[in-house]
C-alpha positions as CSV (number, residue, x, y, z in Angstrom):
1,M,-18.4,-7.3,-13.4
2,V,-17.8,-4.0,-15.3
3,D,-15.9,-4.4,-18.6
4,S,-14.1,-1.2,-18.0
5,G,-12.9,-2.5,-14.7
6,T,-13.1,-1.2,-11.1
7,D,-9.6,-1.7,-9.8
8,V,-6.7,0.6,-9.6
9,N,-3.3,-0.6,-10.9
10,F,-1.2,1.0,-8.1
11,G,2.1,-0.1,-9.7
12,A,1.3,1.7,-13.0
13,L,0.0,4.7,-11.0
14,T,3.2,4.9,-9.0
15,S,5.3,4.6,-12.1
16,M,3.4,7.5,-13.7
17,L,3.8,9.6,-10.5
18,F,7.6,9.0,-10.4
19,D,8.0,9.7,-14.1
20,H,6.2,13.0,-13.6
21,L,8.3,13.9,-10.6
22,K,11.5,13.1,-12.5
23,S,10.3,15.4,-15.3
24,K,10.1,18.2,-12.7
25,N,13.8,17.5,-11.7
26,V,12.7,15.9,-8.4
27,N,15.5,13.8,-6.9
28,I,14.1,10.4,-5.9
29,K,16.1,8.3,-3.5
30,Y,15.7,4.6,-3.3
31,K,16.8,2.2,-0.6
32,N,16.4,4.8,2.1
33,S,14.5,4.4,5.4
34,V,13.0,7.1,7.5
35,D,14.0,6.3,11.1
36,S,12.2,9.2,12.7
37,I,9.9,12.1,12.0
38,K,9.0,15.0,14.3
39,R,7.4,18.4,14.0
40,T,9.7,21.3,14.8
41,N,8.8,24.5,16.7
42,D,8.3,26.4,13.4
43,G,5.9,23.8,12.1
44,S,8.2,22.2,9.6
45,W,9.2,18.5,9.8
46,E,12.6,17.0,10.7
47,L,13.3,13.6,9.3
48,K,16.2,11.2,10.1
49,V,16.8,9.2,7.0
50,R,19.1,6.1,6.8
51,N,20.7,4.9,3.5
52,M,20.1,1.1,3.6
53,D,23.3,0.3,1.7
54,S,25.8,2.5,3.4
55,G,24.2,3.0,6.8
56,I,24.8,6.8,6.5
57,V,22.2,8.8,8.3
58,E,21.1,12.2,7.1
59,R,18.7,14.8,8.6
60,H,16.3,16.6,6.4
61,I,13.9,19.5,7.0
62,A,10.7,19.8,5.0
63,N,7.6,22.0,5.1
64,F,5.5,19.1,3.8
65,V,5.8,15.4,4.2
66,F,3.7,12.8,2.4
67,I,3.5,9.3,4.1
68,G,2.4,6.8,1.5
69,G,1.0,3.4,2.1
70,G,3.0,0.2,2.7
71,G,6.4,-0.4,4.3
72,G,6.7,1.4,7.6
73,S,4.0,4.0,6.9
74,L,1.8,3.2,9.8
75,H,4.7,3.4,12.2
76,L,5.8,6.7,10.8
77,L,2.3,8.1,10.9
78,Q,2.0,7.2,14.6
79,K,5.5,8.7,15.3
80,S,4.5,11.9,13.6
81,G,2.1,12.9,16.4
82,V,-0.7,14.0,14.0
83,P,-4.2,13.1,15.3
84,E,-4.9,10.9,12.3
85,G,-2.1,8.6,13.5
86,K,-4.0,7.6,16.7
87,H,-6.3,4.6,17.1
88,I,-5.1,2.8,14.0
89,G,-4.3,-0.9,14.0
90,G,-3.7,-3.5,11.4
91,F,-4.6,-6.9,10.3
92,L,-2.2,-9.6,8.9
93,V,-3.9,-9.6,5.5
94,S,-2.6,-7.8,2.4
95,G,-3.8,-7.1,-1.0
96,I,-1.3,-9.4,-2.5
97,F,-2.8,-12.0,-4.9
98,M,-1.5,-14.7,-7.2
99,V,-2.5,-13.8,-10.8
100,W,-3.2,-16.3,-13.6
101,N,-3.1,-15.0,-17.2
102,N,-3.5,-18.5,-18.8
103,P,-6.6,-18.1,-21.1
104,D,-7.5,-21.9,-20.7
105,V,-7.6,-21.6,-16.9
106,I,-9.4,-18.2,-17.0
107,A,-12.1,-19.5,-19.4
108,Q,-13.1,-22.1,-16.7
109,H,-13.9,-19.4,-14.1
110,H,-16.1,-16.3,-14.1
111,A,-16.9,-15.6,-10.5
112,K,-16.0,-14.0,-7.2
113,V,-15.9,-16.9,-4.7
114,Y,-15.0,-16.3,-1.0
115,G,-14.3,-18.7,1.8
116,K,-16.9,-18.8,4.6
117,A,-16.2,-16.0,7.1
118,K,-17.0,-16.1,10.8
119,V,-19.6,-13.6,12.0
120,G,-18.0,-10.2,12.1
121,T,-15.0,-11.1,9.9
122,P,-14.6,-9.2,6.7
123,P,-14.9,-11.5,3.7
124,M,-11.9,-9.9,2.0
125,S,-9.7,-11.4,4.8
126,L,-10.4,-14.9,3.6
127,P,-8.9,-16.5,0.5
128,H,-10.9,-16.0,-2.5
129,L,-10.9,-16.6,-6.3
130,E,-12.1,-13.8,-8.6
131,T,-12.1,-12.7,-12.2
132,R,-10.6,-9.3,-12.8
133,F,-9.5,-7.1,-15.7
134,I,-5.9,-5.9,-15.4
135,D,-4.8,-3.5,-18.1
136,N,-7.9,-4.4,-20.1
137,K,-7.0,-8.1,-20.0
138,K,-9.1,-10.8,-18.3
139,S,-7.2,-12.4,-15.4
140,L,-7.9,-14.8,-12.5
141,L,-6.7,-13.8,-9.0
142,F,-6.3,-15.9,-5.8
143,G,-5.5,-14.5,-2.4
144,P,-5.0,-12.4,-0.4
145,F,-1.7,-13.7,1.1
146,A,-0.3,-12.8,4.5
147,G,1.0,-9.3,4.9
148,F,0.1,-6.2,6.8
149,S,-2.7,-3.8,6.0
150,P,-3.6,-0.9,8.2
151,M,-7.3,-0.3,9.0
152,F,-9.0,2.2,11.3
153,L,-10.2,0.6,14.5
154,K,-13.8,1.0,15.5
155,T,-13.1,0.8,19.2
156,R,-10.0,1.2,21.4
């Protein structure tokens, strides 16, 4: 274990990114879903975006599109037609963990303990208990819980 930590707090990172975008007068829309994405003849991207509350569909043209992780990102990547979207699959494991911050419980554990994996199975796919530092504070994590995580496939 490294006292300075080795993990990334993606929630804090996302908040910092969105705060920066807002400071640059970028309009951020929440509760919208990209139904389709396709490359146009001039090389730009056409997106069909649905407002999840009203159901209103808008079309947007962009020179650049960033597809982040999570949600329907794998599906959009595959629909985009870019070569990087081919031969990607997923496993029903996520990076979602239960976090304990109770110092009495944390004091009883200082380890990274995994369940026994079958041959060829990644150990991270099994429930495990581990000590981590989150925001410079010692915590105890248990997981991962069911979810979807994309991973490049080694064979077709």
